[in-house]
N, C-alpha and C positions, 0 to 999 in steps of 0.2 A: 503495501499498498504505499508505503513511505518512497519506494523506488518511483513508483506511478507518479504519484505527486511531486517528487521534484522532477521529473521527465516535462512533465505537464507546463508547471512553473518556469523553466528555462524554455522551452517551447513560445509559451506566450510573450516571455520576455524578450525572444527574439523576433519573435513576429511582430510585436507592438514597436520595437525600434528600429526595426529595418522599413516597416511601412510608413514611420515617419507620424506613428499616431500618439507616441508619447516621445519626450527627448530620453536620453540612456539616462540621465540624474532621476527623473521622477519615476521613471520602470525601475531602477535599482533601490527606488523608495518603495514604492508601493506592492509592488507584484509581488516580492515574499514578504512583505506581513499580512499581504491575502492571504498566501498558499500558508504562512504559520496559523493563520485563524481556522482556515478550512480543514487542518490537520491536527487542530485541536491544541495549540500550542499556545493560545493565546495570552495566557497568564505568565508566559516566561518569554514574550517578543521583547520585554524592556531589557530587560539583563542581556539577553542575546544581541540585542541593535551597540548595548554599549563598551558589549567584549570586544563588537566587531569595530568600533571606531578606534576604541584604541588599539587596537592592533595595527590599523592602518595609519596612527596619528603622526608617525617619525617620517613614514615617505610622504606622506602631504605637506608636511612641512619642508621636506626637502626638496621638493619640488617646486614651494610657492620662492623660495630663498633663490634656487637656479635660477627663474623666470627674472627675478628681480637681478641676479648679479649680472647674464648673459643680455638681459635691456639696458641693464647701464653700460655694458662695453659698447656695445654697437650703438646706441645715442654718441658715445664718445668719440663714434669713428675709428675704431680700431682697428676695423676693417677697412677700412679705404686706401692704406697705404698697398694693401694686400691685391686690390684691385688696379691699382696703378700700374703697381709690379707687375704683375701676369699681362696687363694690357702692352707692356712695354715689352716684353720677353716675346710673347706671339708672333706681334707683329700681323704679316697678312699671311701666316701658311696654316691653312686651317688644321693641320695635323697639331699645331702646337697650340691653334685658338680651341680645340674643341677640349685636348690635356689639361689647356689651360681653365678651362671650364670646368674639370672634374674636381679639379685641384681647390679653386674657391670654391666650388658648392660644397665639397668633404668640409675645408675649413667651415665656411659661413653655418655650415650643419649643430656645430658643437652648442650653439644654442638650443638645440631639439626644437626648434617650431620649423616647419616645415613652409608655411608661409612667409615667414621672414626669410628662409632662405631664397626661396622663389623667388623674392621683391629685389630681394638687393642683387642674386645671381643673374635673373633678367635683366634689370635695370642697367646692370652693367656691361653686358655683355650682348645684347640684343642688337645696339646700333651698330656694332662692331659687325657682328654675323649678316646683316643688312647691306654693310658698306659693300664687303665683300662678297657677296650671294653666295655664301652658306645659307642653309634650310633652318630656318628658324625652329624646326621641329624637332632639331637636334640638340637644339639648345635646350627644349625645353625635357628631352627625355634624360640628357646626363644630367641636368640639375633631380630629375625625378631619382634617377638612378642612385646619384651621391646621398639624398636623403632618406632613402628607403635601407641602406646601411646604417647612416649616421643613427636611424631614430632608434638602435638598441641602449642608445644613452641613457641613464637612468632618470634623467628627466624629460628624455621624447615621450615618455607616455608607456607603450607597452612595456619596457622594462618594470615600471613601477605598478605599471598592472599586473604585470608577473607577483611583484613581490608583495602586494596587495592580498592577491588574490590566495595564494598560497604562505605568508606570513613569512615571508623568506628575507633575510638581509643582502645587500647591496653585493658584500664578499661574496654570497653565494651565487649567486643569478648574472651580478652583470661584469665583475671583474676577471670571471673564468673564459669569458667568451671575447676579451678584446682579441686574444690572437685571433680570432674568424673575422672580428670586423676590419683587423689590418687586411686579412685575405678579399674580403669582398672591395675595401677601398682598393687595393691593387688592379682587383677585375674592372672597376667600374674606371680606372686609369685604362686600362689596357681596352676596355669598349671604347671609351673617346679616342683611342689611337687607330682603334680599325671604320669609325664613325669618319674622325678625321681625314684618314687615307683616303676613302671615298671620297669625300667633298675634295680632295686636292687632285685625284685622278679628275675630275669635273670641271673644276674653275682654274684650279693650279693655284700659283702664288700668289698672291695681288701684293701692289706695295700700298702703304698708309701711313698715315700722319695717328702715330699713335696717343700723341699728346692731345691735340683733337677727339679722339675716341674718350680719352680719360674723361676731358671736359663735360663728354654727352655721358658718362657712366653716373649720372646724379644715385645717389645712396636716398635713403627713403625719409631720413631725417635731414631736421634744418640744421645748417650751416654753425650757429650758434650754439649748437650742445656739443658741435666737434674738440675736442681737448687732445691736438695734434702735439701738445709740448709735452703729454703724461702715456703718450704710448707703447715706449720703452718699459717704462712703470706697469702699464695695466699689461702688456705682454709676459711680462713677467710676473705679476699677480697671476695669472692665469694660468700659468707653467707650473706655477709652485701651488697651487689649488689643487690641478690635476696630478699631481706627482704624489701629494697629501692623500687626496682619493684614492688613489690605486695602491699607495703602500697603506691605507687606514691609520693613517695617522691620530684622525681623528674620527670621530662618528662623522657620515656625510653631512646629518642637518646640521651638526656645530660648524663643521667649515664651509658649508654654503652662506651660514649666516655669516659669519665671522670676514668671509670673501667679499659678500656683499656689503656689510658695512663699512669696512676698508675701503671699495671699491666707488661707493658713491661718497662718502665723506671725501676724497682725494680729489674725485672728480667734479664733484658738483659742492664745493663746502658751504654754500649758502642751502639755509634752512628752507627756505622758498621753491628753489630748483629743487631740493630733495622732494617736496611735498609732491610738487608737479610730474619728477619724474615717477614716484612709486603710483602716483595716480593713473600714469600714463600706461602704467603695465597692469593696472589694477584687472581688466577685463579678462584677460589672457590668464592670468596669474586665477582670477576665481573661479570661470568656465574649469580649470585643470582640478584645483585643490577639492572643491565641492564635490566633482565626479568621485577624487578618491576616497571621501569620505561616504558618499554614497553608496559606493562600491561596498564599503566597511560592513554597513546593515546586511547587503545583499550577501556576502560572504558568512558572517556573522549569522545571519537568520538560517544559512545552508547547513553552516557546522553546526550550530547549538541545535536542530530540529534532527540531526544526523540526516539528512536527506542525500547528504553527499556522500555517505558510508553505502547506505541502501541501494544509488544510483551506482556505484563502482564496483559493489560485490555482482547487479545486476547485467553491467556490462563485460566483466571479467568469465561471465561463464559462455559467452560467446567468443572470445580470444584464445584461437589453437595453441595449446602449450608450449609450441615448439617459437612460438612467434612472441614469448611472454620474454625474454631475455634480450629482445631487439628494439621495443618499446620505444627507448628515448629516440633511434632512430625513425622510428614508423610514426611518433607526434612530429618532431623536424618536418618530414616528406607532408604531414596532412596540414601543418600551419600555414604553407602557401593557399593550398583551396580553399582552407576555409579562412583564413582571414579574407580571401579577394571576394568568396561570397556572402559571408557576414562582415558586421564591422568589429570593431577590434574588445570593445566592451561585450558582445556577444560570444565571442571565442573566450578572450581570459579570465571573465566573470563567469560565465556560464559551462562553456566546456572542458578548460583548463582544468579546474578543482579534480572533474572528473579523473580524465587521463592520469593525473597525479597520482589519487587515488588507486587506479586500476596498476598502474605501474609500482606501486610500493606493494602491491601484494606478488611482484614478481621479485622484488628487492632491489629498486630503483629507485635511487635517495629522491621525494617531490624536486630538489633545485635542480638533478639533472633534467628532470620532464617541465621546469620551467625553461630554462637555458636551449633544449628543443625547441620550445615552443616560439622561439624567439626567429628561427633562421628561416622563417617564412617573408621573413616583414617586408622586402624589395617586391615581392610582388601584390603585396597590401596595397599598396602605395597607388596602383596601377587598378583597382578598383573603382566602380562605381560610387560605391560609398563613401569615397573619400570626398570634401567638398575641397580640400586646399590643392589637390590637382586640375578642378577647373578651373580655379583659378591663375593655375600655371598654365596648360593650354591655352585659355583664354588670353594671357598677357601675349603670346606669340602668333596667334590667331590662327590656331590648327583645330581641326575637327577630333575629337575622343575618340572617337573607333579606329581612325586611322593612326594615334598614337599608341594604343593598346597595342594596333596589331603589327607595328614595327619595335615594340619595346618590351612587349611581354615576355620573348624568349629572350632577352638580356637580363630582366626579372628572375628569370629563371636558373639561368646562368646564372647569378651573384649568390641565390641560394645555393646552389650545389656547390659553389667552392667554398660558402661558410660551412657546412653539414659536413662536406670532406676534410677540410681544417679540425672540426672537431672531432671528429673521429679518429685522424692522423695524428693528432695531439691527446687524445683519452679526454675531452673535454666532457665529450656524451659518449657513453659505452656503446658501442655496435651490438 
């Protein structure tokens, strides 16, 4: 009965958010409460909700301050010298331009926000693509491919969902998959090289004034926010923060809080400016963090009612015994189509807990299942369920269907490369 109720709850949850009848945040709150009442757990709902919220609190706070930190750096113009340098180096060679686009998009994607990545990358590179006659759709494809790999960052969304859904730490999920991200990033640069070579054969190498292009490549923020004299400091601060995160010097929450406090104080010492900057990031931060706490309610009720255990047990009955030891690889492979046909919220909050429970029966740690579930993300960003991808395609004036036809195979390539790296290095068991 509990298993049936749990599957029905997830089915209703997926239908409602994929059909647009409810936002993901509202569905995460309302649907589990309704089904808990139906299951006879009405008097226990409050403690379950509170327990779930407590479990996701560190993740929610980390994401909040990560958004504030990287938003501050973007406002301060940290990426402007990178854009100018890339434009200077690539000149009129399509191969260099495509590879430069990949490097730029990978670096911009450090903030974890696909929309920001697309806006800065397209604004910087589109005038150059048009000037020498390269296809703008290639610019969009390289940008989305880079974002698909870098989306594994803990503050990018999916990794935070994994940590939230499975109640895991960053060191258990993200840190081990860094080599896979590096492999994925190298594949994106290789993809850019291949696409650039095709364009070089088509149009040749064109002479271009890179200084004029640099002036045309405007970034999304006003000049008065830029802090060019603090660029070295901001780079050093970011490198120090990333090193501290990887080495686990302090908890991620503390590191991002400290990093943001230093960044905004040094770049915008005026209190009025600080308030304006924080208010500017509030919309993005609120939408993401509120989703995390709503997910805490969903996972708290799912666990507290033991629905997840009952569902996992029923799923296991249909898995051949011989396939049990390969459950992490199976999860990695399934993550691509699952995240393409359903939203991240539906997959990570609805399906992943079931996979983790099923894998545990075969002795596979939930952290390994969590890592595997992230490897299909390059494919996810080409899904029609991702709003930022529509923004990207619209900025370059291309058709979404054509965009998918060209770049889905490359997205699957990124996923395959990351899976292979994880298997070879033992990040997930074969």
